[in-house]
Backbone atoms as SQL, in Angstrom:
CREATE TABLE atoms (id INTEGER PRIMARY KEY, chain TEXT, resi INTEGER, resn TEXT, atom TEXT, x REAL, y REAL, z REAL);
INSERT INTO atoms VALUES
  (1, 'A', 1, 'UNK', 'N', 64.589, 130.990, -25.990),
  (2, 'A', 1, 'UNK', 'CA', 64.193, 132.264, -26.351),
  (3, 'A', 1, 'UNK', 'C', 65.384, 133.120, -26.578),
  (4, 'A', 2, 'UNK', 'N', 65.199, 134.096, -27.491),
  (5, 'A', 2, 'UNK', 'CA', 66.402, 134.953, -27.914),
  (6, 'A', 2, 'UNK', 'C', 65.947, 136.457, -27.791),
  (7, 'A', 3, 'UNK', 'N', 66.934, 137.298, -27.600),
  (8, 'A', 3, 'UNK', 'CA', 66.702, 138.692, -27.621),
  (9, 'A', 3, 'UNK', 'C', 66.801, 139.258, -29.022),
  (10, 'A', 4, 'UNK', 'N', 66.758, 140.608, -29.193),
  (11, 'A', 4, 'UNK', 'CA', 66.779, 141.204, -30.532),
  (12, 'A', 4, 'UNK', 'C', 68.094, 141.002, -31.297),
  (13, 'A', 5, 'UNK', 'N', 69.141, 140.643, -30.572),
  (14, 'A', 5, 'UNK', 'CA', 70.378, 140.388, -31.170),
  (15, 'A', 5, 'UNK', 'C', 70.710, 138.908, -31.406),
  (16, 'A', 6, 'UNK', 'N', 69.696, 138.003, -31.146),
  (17, 'A', 6, 'UNK', 'CA', 69.815, 136.622, -31.362),
  (18, 'A', 6, 'UNK', 'C', 70.568, 135.967, -30.233),
  (19, 'A', 7, 'UNK', 'N', 70.766, 136.624, -29.138),
  (20, 'A', 7, 'UNK', 'CA', 71.471, 136.081, -27.939),
  (21, 'A', 7, 'UNK', 'C', 70.492, 135.303, -27.092),
  (22, 'A', 8, 'UNK', 'N', 70.861, 134.185, -26.485),
  (23, 'A', 8, 'UNK', 'CA', 69.970, 133.489, -25.617),
  (24, 'A', 8, 'UNK', 'C', 69.461, 134.341, -24.491),
  (25, 'A', 9, 'UNK', 'N', 68.166, 134.200, -24.155),
  (26, 'A', 9, 'UNK', 'CA', 67.492, 134.987, -23.219),
  (27, 'A', 9, 'UNK', 'C', 66.936, 134.113, -22.071),
  (28, 'A', 10, 'UNK', 'N', 66.313, 133.026, -22.459),
  (29, 'A', 10, 'UNK', 'CA', 65.750, 132.152, -21.421),
  (30, 'A', 10, 'UNK', 'C', 65.479, 130.821, -21.978),
  (31, 'A', 11, 'UNK', 'N', 65.197, 129.815, -21.151),
  (32, 'A', 11, 'UNK', 'CA', 64.977, 128.446, -21.560),
  (33, 'A', 11, 'UNK', 'C', 63.810, 127.925, -20.659),
  (34, 'A', 12, 'UNK', 'N', 62.966, 127.196, -21.176),
  (35, 'A', 12, 'UNK', 'CA', 61.882, 126.722, -20.440),
  (36, 'A', 12, 'UNK', 'C', 61.233, 125.385, -20.972),
  (37, 'A', 13, 'UNK', 'N', 60.299, 124.938, -20.356),
  (38, 'A', 13, 'UNK', 'CA', 59.561, 123.702, -20.732),
  (39, 'A', 13, 'UNK', 'C', 58.183, 124.059, -21.147),
  (40, 'A', 14, 'UNK', 'N', 57.495, 123.098, -21.765),
  (41, 'A', 14, 'UNK', 'CA', 56.094, 123.345, -22.179),
  (42, 'A', 14, 'UNK', 'C', 55.490, 121.974, -22.512),
  (43, 'A', 15, 'UNK', 'N', 54.262, 122.063, -23.066),
  (44, 'A', 15, 'UNK', 'CA', 53.627, 120.814, -23.554),
  (45, 'A', 15, 'UNK', 'C', 52.750, 121.199, -24.665),
  (46, 'A', 16, 'UNK', 'N', 52.514, 120.204, -25.529),
  (47, 'A', 16, 'UNK', 'CA', 51.695, 120.319, -26.751),
  (48, 'A', 16, 'UNK', 'C', 50.219, 120.345, -26.271),
  (49, 'A', 17, 'UNK', 'N', 49.467, 121.370, -26.763),
  (50, 'A', 17, 'UNK', 'CA', 48.042, 121.454, -26.441),
  (51, 'A', 17, 'UNK', 'C', 47.282, 120.706, -27.580),
  (52, 'A', 18, 'UNK', 'N', 47.630, 120.998, -28.836),
  (53, 'A', 18, 'UNK', 'CA', 47.053, 120.240, -29.957),
  (54, 'A', 18, 'UNK', 'C', 47.883, 120.743, -31.204),
  (55, 'A', 19, 'UNK', 'N', 48.025, 119.868, -32.182),
  (56, 'A', 19, 'UNK', 'CA', 48.691, 120.275, -33.391),
  (57, 'A', 19, 'UNK', 'C', 49.965, 121.042, -33.254),
  (58, 'A', 20, 'UNK', 'N', 49.836, 122.321, -33.565),
  (59, 'A', 20, 'UNK', 'CA', 51.054, 123.201, -33.582),
  (60, 'A', 20, 'UNK', 'C', 50.996, 124.241, -32.440),
  (61, 'A', 21, 'UNK', 'N', 50.266, 123.987, -31.367),
  (62, 'A', 21, 'UNK', 'CA', 50.176, 124.880, -30.206),
  (63, 'A', 21, 'UNK', 'C', 50.835, 124.262, -28.953),
  (64, 'A', 22, 'UNK', 'N', 51.663, 125.126, -28.331),
  (65, 'A', 22, 'UNK', 'CA', 52.452, 124.717, -27.132),
  (66, 'A', 22, 'UNK', 'C', 52.147, 125.652, -26.023),
  (67, 'A', 23, 'UNK', 'N', 51.899, 125.086, -24.852),
  (68, 'A', 23, 'UNK', 'CA', 51.695, 125.928, -23.591),
  (69, 'A', 23, 'UNK', 'C', 53.055, 125.973, -22.826),
  (70, 'A', 24, 'UNK', 'N', 53.406, 127.189, -22.401),
  (71, 'A', 24, 'UNK', 'CA', 54.600, 127.296, -21.585),
  (72, 'A', 24, 'UNK', 'C', 54.277, 128.460, -20.568),
  (73, 'A', 25, 'UNK', 'N', 55.263, 128.796, -19.762),
  (74, 'A', 25, 'UNK', 'CA', 55.112, 129.930, -18.791),
  (75, 'A', 25, 'UNK', 'C', 55.383, 131.228, -19.450),
  (76, 'A', 26, 'UNK', 'N', 54.638, 132.223, -19.102),
  (77, 'A', 26, 'UNK', 'CA', 54.858, 133.578, -19.622),
  (78, 'A', 26, 'UNK', 'C', 56.214, 134.116, -19.371),
  (79, 'A', 27, 'UNK', 'N', 56.789, 133.849, -18.208),
  (80, 'A', 27, 'UNK', 'CA', 58.137, 134.339, -17.834),
  (81, 'A', 27, 'UNK', 'C', 59.161, 133.850, -18.792),
  (82, 'A', 28, 'UNK', 'N', 58.916, 132.748, -19.499),
  (83, 'A', 28, 'UNK', 'CA', 59.935, 132.093, -20.403),
  (84, 'A', 28, 'UNK', 'C', 59.990, 133.054, -21.666),
  (85, 'A', 29, 'UNK', 'N', 58.886, 133.590, -22.083),
  (86, 'A', 29, 'UNK', 'CA', 58.789, 134.413, -23.336),
  (87, 'A', 29, 'UNK', 'C', 58.952, 135.865, -23.164),
  (88, 'A', 30, 'UNK', 'N', 58.803, 136.318, -21.913),
  (89, 'A', 30, 'UNK', 'CA', 58.869, 137.714, -21.576),
  (90, 'A', 30, 'UNK', 'C', 60.066, 138.384, -22.092),
  (91, 'A', 31, 'UNK', 'N', 59.927, 139.423, -22.902),
  (92, 'A', 31, 'UNK', 'CA', 61.067, 140.183, -23.428),
  (93, 'A', 31, 'UNK', 'C', 61.780, 139.531, -24.611),
  (94, 'A', 32, 'UNK', 'N', 61.336, 138.413, -25.084),
  (95, 'A', 32, 'UNK', 'CA', 62.008, 137.718, -26.171),
  (96, 'A', 32, 'UNK', 'C', 61.460, 138.178, -27.470),
  (97, 'A', 33, 'UNK', 'N', 62.359, 138.198, -28.445),
  (98, 'A', 33, 'UNK', 'CA', 61.895, 138.611, -29.858),
  (99, 'A', 33, 'UNK', 'C', 61.832, 137.403, -30.754),
  (100, 'A', 34, 'UNK', 'N', 62.315, 136.238, -30.406),
  (101, 'A', 34, 'UNK', 'CA', 62.265, 135.055, -31.281),
  (102, 'A', 34, 'UNK', 'C', 62.556, 133.777, -30.345),
  (103, 'A', 35, 'UNK', 'N', 62.308, 132.651, -30.901),
  (104, 'A', 35, 'UNK', 'CA', 62.566, 131.442, -30.196),
  (105, 'A', 35, 'UNK', 'C', 62.348, 130.224, -30.935),
  (106, 'A', 36, 'UNK', 'N', 62.606, 129.068, -30.417),
  (107, 'A', 36, 'UNK', 'CA', 62.371, 127.831, -31.110),
  (108, 'A', 36, 'UNK', 'C', 62.005, 126.747, -30.068),
  (109, 'A', 37, 'UNK', 'N', 61.434, 125.621, -30.575),
  (110, 'A', 37, 'UNK', 'CA', 60.961, 124.538, -29.748),
  (111, 'A', 37, 'UNK', 'C', 61.713, 123.250, -30.186),
  (112, 'A', 38, 'UNK', 'N', 62.099, 122.456, -29.238),
  (113, 'A', 38, 'UNK', 'CA', 62.642, 121.140, -29.559),
  (114, 'A', 38, 'UNK', 'C', 61.943, 120.062, -28.692),
  (115, 'A', 39, 'UNK', 'N', 61.398, 119.095, -29.289),
  (116, 'A', 39, 'UNK', 'CA', 60.799, 118.028, -28.546),
  (117, 'A', 39, 'UNK', 'C', 61.750, 117.150, -27.833),
  (118, 'A', 40, 'UNK', 'N', 61.479, 116.633, -26.705),
  (119, 'A', 40, 'UNK', 'CA', 62.305, 115.767, -25.943),
  (120, 'A', 40, 'UNK', 'C', 62.805, 114.572, -26.826),
  (121, 'A', 41, 'UNK', 'N', 64.080, 114.372, -26.878),
  (122, 'A', 41, 'UNK', 'CA', 64.603, 113.310, -27.677),
  (123, 'A', 41, 'UNK', 'C', 64.842, 113.638, -29.216),
  (124, 'A', 42, 'UNK', 'N', 64.409, 114.763, -29.647),
  (125, 'A', 42, 'UNK', 'CA', 64.521, 115.209, -31.044),
  (126, 'A', 42, 'UNK', 'C', 65.753, 116.019, -31.150),
  (127, 'A', 43, 'UNK', 'N', 66.350, 115.982, -32.410),
  (128, 'A', 43, 'UNK', 'CA', 67.567, 116.806, -32.656),
  (129, 'A', 43, 'UNK', 'C', 67.246, 118.098, -33.382),
  (130, 'A', 44, 'UNK', 'N', 66.135, 118.154, -34.076),
  (131, 'A', 44, 'UNK', 'CA', 65.767, 119.366, -34.827),
  (132, 'A', 44, 'UNK', 'C', 64.968, 120.329, -33.942),
  (133, 'A', 45, 'UNK', 'N', 65.035, 121.595, -34.321),
  (134, 'A', 45, 'UNK', 'CA', 64.247, 122.603, -33.582),
  (135, 'A', 45, 'UNK', 'C', 63.242, 123.237, -34.661),
  (136, 'A', 46, 'UNK', 'N', 62.160, 123.737, -34.076),
  (137, 'A', 46, 'UNK', 'CA', 61.146, 124.371, -34.932),
  (138, 'A', 46, 'UNK', 'C', 60.923, 125.724, -34.441),
  (139, 'A', 47, 'UNK', 'N', 60.839, 126.759, -35.389),
  (140, 'A', 47, 'UNK', 'CA', 60.696, 128.141, -34.956),
  (141, 'A', 47, 'UNK', 'C', 59.310, 128.396, -34.392),
  (142, 'A', 48, 'UNK', 'N', 59.287, 129.256, -33.424),
  (143, 'A', 48, 'UNK', 'CA', 58.016, 129.731, -32.844),
  (144, 'A', 48, 'UNK', 'C', 57.496, 130.840, -33.805),
  (145, 'A', 49, 'UNK', 'N', 56.287, 130.604, -34.299),
  (146, 'A', 49, 'UNK', 'CA', 55.716, 131.452, -35.268),
  (147, 'A', 49, 'UNK', 'C', 55.129, 132.714, -34.618),
  (148, 'A', 50, 'UNK', 'N', 54.630, 132.535, -33.427),
  (149, 'A', 50, 'UNK', 'CA', 54.016, 133.673, -32.737),
  (150, 'A', 50, 'UNK', 'C', 53.414, 133.259, -31.436),
  (151, 'A', 51, 'UNK', 'N', 52.881, 134.271, -30.689),
  (152, 'A', 51, 'UNK', 'CA', 52.184, 134.062, -29.426),
  (153, 'A', 51, 'UNK', 'C', 50.706, 134.174, -29.763),
  (154, 'A', 52, 'UNK', 'N', 49.991, 133.088, -29.420),
  (155, 'A', 52, 'UNK', 'CA', 48.522, 133.079, -29.665),
  (156, 'A', 52, 'UNK', 'C', 47.853, 133.717, -28.542),
  (157, 'A', 53, 'UNK', 'N', 48.291, 133.460, -27.307),
  (158, 'A', 53, 'UNK', 'CA', 47.710, 134.072, -26.087),
  (159, 'A', 53, 'UNK', 'C', 48.747, 134.100, -25.002),
  (160, 'A', 54, 'UNK', 'N', 48.588, 135.190, -24.140),
  (161, 'A', 54, 'UNK', 'CA', 49.520, 135.194, -22.940),
  (162, 'A', 54, 'UNK', 'C', 48.791, 135.937, -21.843),
  (163, 'A', 55, 'UNK', 'N', 49.238, 135.549, -20.664),
  (164, 'A', 55, 'UNK', 'CA', 48.628, 136.144, -19.395),
  (165, 'A', 55, 'UNK', 'C', 49.771, 136.192, -18.399),
  (166, 'A', 56, 'UNK', 'N', 50.284, 137.412, -18.140),
  (167, 'A', 56, 'UNK', 'CA', 51.392, 137.556, -17.242),
  (168, 'A', 56, 'UNK', 'C', 51.004, 137.184, -15.804),
  (169, 'A', 57, 'UNK', 'N', 49.752, 137.561, -15.385),
  (170, 'A', 57, 'UNK', 'CA', 49.262, 137.199, -14.043),
  (171, 'A', 57, 'UNK', 'C', 49.280, 135.736, -13.804),
  (172, 'A', 58, 'UNK', 'N', 48.691, 134.923, -14.755),
  (173, 'A', 58, 'UNK', 'CA', 48.647, 133.479, -14.578),
  (174, 'A', 58, 'UNK', 'C', 49.990, 132.821, -15.020),
  (175, 'A', 59, 'UNK', 'N', 50.942, 133.581, -15.506),
  (176, 'A', 59, 'UNK', 'CA', 52.235, 133.068, -15.959),
  (177, 'A', 59, 'UNK', 'C', 52.029, 131.997, -17.035),
  (178, 'A', 60, 'UNK', 'N', 51.189, 132.225, -18.038),
  (179, 'A', 60, 'UNK', 'CA', 50.879, 131.316, -19.093),
  (180, 'A', 60, 'UNK', 'C', 50.991, 131.918, -20.443),
  (181, 'A', 61, 'UNK', 'N', 51.520, 131.185, -21.409),
  (182, 'A', 61, 'UNK', 'CA', 51.570, 131.635, -22.795),
  (183, 'A', 61, 'UNK', 'C', 51.352, 130.441, -23.705),
  (184, 'A', 62, 'UNK', 'N', 50.634, 130.695, -24.777),
  (185, 'A', 62, 'UNK', 'CA', 50.300, 129.708, -25.789),
  (186, 'A', 62, 'UNK', 'C', 51.042, 130.137, -27.069),
  (187, 'A', 63, 'UNK', 'N', 51.846, 129.239, -27.587),
  (188, 'A', 63, 'UNK', 'CA', 52.737, 129.560, -28.776),
  (189, 'A', 63, 'UNK', 'C', 52.301, 128.749, -29.924),
  (190, 'A', 64, 'UNK', 'N', 52.376, 129.350, -31.136),
  (191, 'A', 64, 'UNK', 'CA', 52.173, 128.615, -32.389),
  (192, 'A', 64, 'UNK', 'C', 53.546, 128.285, -32.945),
  (193, 'A', 65, 'UNK', 'N', 53.748, 127.019, -33.278),
  (194, 'A', 65, 'UNK', 'CA', 55.097, 126.548, -33.609),
  (195, 'A', 65, 'UNK', 'C', 55.045, 125.945, -35.017),
  (196, 'A', 66, 'UNK', 'N', 55.775, 126.574, -35.932),
  (197, 'A', 66, 'UNK', 'CA', 55.854, 126.133, -37.302),
  (198, 'A', 66, 'UNK', 'C', 56.385, 124.657, -37.454),
  (199, 'A', 67, 'UNK', 'N', 55.654, 123.787, -38.118),
  (200, 'A', 67, 'UNK', 'CA', 56.114, 122.484, -38.437),
  (201, 'A', 67, 'UNK', 'C', 55.935, 121.465, -37.300),
  (202, 'A', 68, 'UNK', 'N', 55.371, 121.857, -36.190),
  (203, 'A', 68, 'UNK', 'CA', 55.198, 120.923, -35.084),
  (204, 'A', 68, 'UNK', 'C', 54.015, 120.053, -35.362),
  (205, 'A', 69, 'UNK', 'N', 54.261, 118.786, -35.300),
  (206, 'A', 69, 'UNK', 'CA', 53.289, 117.694, -35.376),
  (207, 'A', 69, 'UNK', 'C', 53.514, 116.724, -34.284),
  (208, 'A', 70, 'UNK', 'N', 52.788, 116.877, -33.202),
  (209, 'A', 70, 'UNK', 'CA', 53.029, 116.050, -32.045),
  (210, 'A', 70, 'UNK', 'C', 51.745, 115.766, -31.355),
  (211, 'A', 71, 'UNK', 'N', 51.695, 114.641, -30.626),
  (212, 'A', 71, 'UNK', 'CA', 50.526, 114.329, -29.861),
  (213, 'A', 71, 'UNK', 'C', 50.313, 115.328, -28.680),
  (214, 'A', 72, 'UNK', 'N', 49.071, 115.697, -28.475),
  (215, 'A', 72, 'UNK', 'CA', 48.759, 116.557, -27.401),
  (216, 'A', 72, 'UNK', 'C', 48.790, 115.827, -26.070),
  (217, 'A', 73, 'UNK', 'N', 49.136, 116.570, -25.006),
  (218, 'A', 73, 'UNK', 'CA', 49.136, 116.045, -23.639),
  (219, 'A', 73, 'UNK', 'C', 47.675, 115.907, -23.266),
  (220, 'A', 74, 'UNK', 'N', 47.291, 114.748, -22.755),
  (221, 'A', 74, 'UNK', 'CA', 45.904, 114.520, -22.315),
  (222, 'A', 74, 'UNK', 'C', 45.764, 115.149, -20.959),
  (223, 'A', 75, 'UNK', 'N', 44.819, 116.009, -20.777),
  (224, 'A', 75, 'UNK', 'CA', 44.560, 116.657, -19.548),
  (225, 'A', 75, 'UNK', 'C', 43.363, 116.004, -18.805),
  (226, 'A', 76, 'UNK', 'N', 43.384, 115.982, -17.544),
  (227, 'A', 76, 'UNK', 'CA', 42.233, 115.415, -16.776),
  (228, 'A', 76, 'UNK', 'C', 41.096, 116.461, -16.664),
  (229, 'A', 77, 'UNK', 'N', 39.945, 115.970, -16.541),
  (230, 'A', 77, 'UNK', 'CA', 38.773, 116.852, -16.347),
  (231, 'A', 77, 'UNK', 'C', 38.710, 117.250, -14.918),
  (232, 'A', 78, 'UNK', 'N', 38.045, 118.337, -14.649),
  (233, 'A', 78, 'UNK', 'CA', 37.931, 118.902, -13.280),
  (234, 'A', 78, 'UNK', 'C', 37.260, 117.882, -12.429),
  (235, 'A', 79, 'UNK', 'N', 36.261, 117.141, -12.880),
  (236, 'A', 79, 'UNK', 'CA', 35.557, 116.138, -12.140),
  (237, 'A', 79, 'UNK', 'C', 36.500, 114.989, -11.691),
  (238, 'A', 80, 'UNK', 'N', 37.417, 114.614, -12.508),
  (239, 'A', 80, 'UNK', 'CA', 38.315, 113.506, -12.120),
  (240, 'A', 80, 'UNK', 'C', 39.374, 113.968, -11.105),
  (241, 'A', 81, 'UNK', 'N', 39.544, 115.199, -10.971),
  (242, 'A', 81, 'UNK', 'CA', 40.503, 115.712, -10.017),
  (243, 'A', 81, 'UNK', 'C', 39.914, 116.103, -8.657),
  (244, 'A', 82, 'UNK', 'N', 38.651, 116.108, -8.547),
  (245, 'A', 82, 'UNK', 'CA', 38.006, 116.602, -7.351),
  (246, 'A', 82, 'UNK', 'C', 38.159, 115.499, -6.217),
  (247, 'A', 83, 'UNK', 'N', 38.259, 116.013, -5.014),
  (248, 'A', 83, 'UNK', 'CA', 38.386, 115.050, -3.853),
  (249, 'A', 83, 'UNK', 'C', 37.061, 114.597, -3.410),
  (250, 'A', 84, 'UNK', 'N', 36.923, 113.448, -3.014),
  (251, 'A', 84, 'UNK', 'CA', 35.615, 113.035, -2.517),
  (252, 'A', 84, 'UNK', 'C', 35.566, 111.917, -1.656);
């Protein structure tokens, strides 16, 4: 992430939800004016087009990323995670 002057502001990780949507932590994008995404092992970066959703309390942000075409992370259902 970058500030208004294009200077580095923060760095974080995330995962692909679907198509061009990435989930990350809100604290990673807080105060940033621009940013980009790079997939693990890739050399190119893709610009973040915008913030689709954010929740500071839950520390969650959903980003739209231009040009991203990646497989989504498969999430477990609540039932498969329950203890029994």
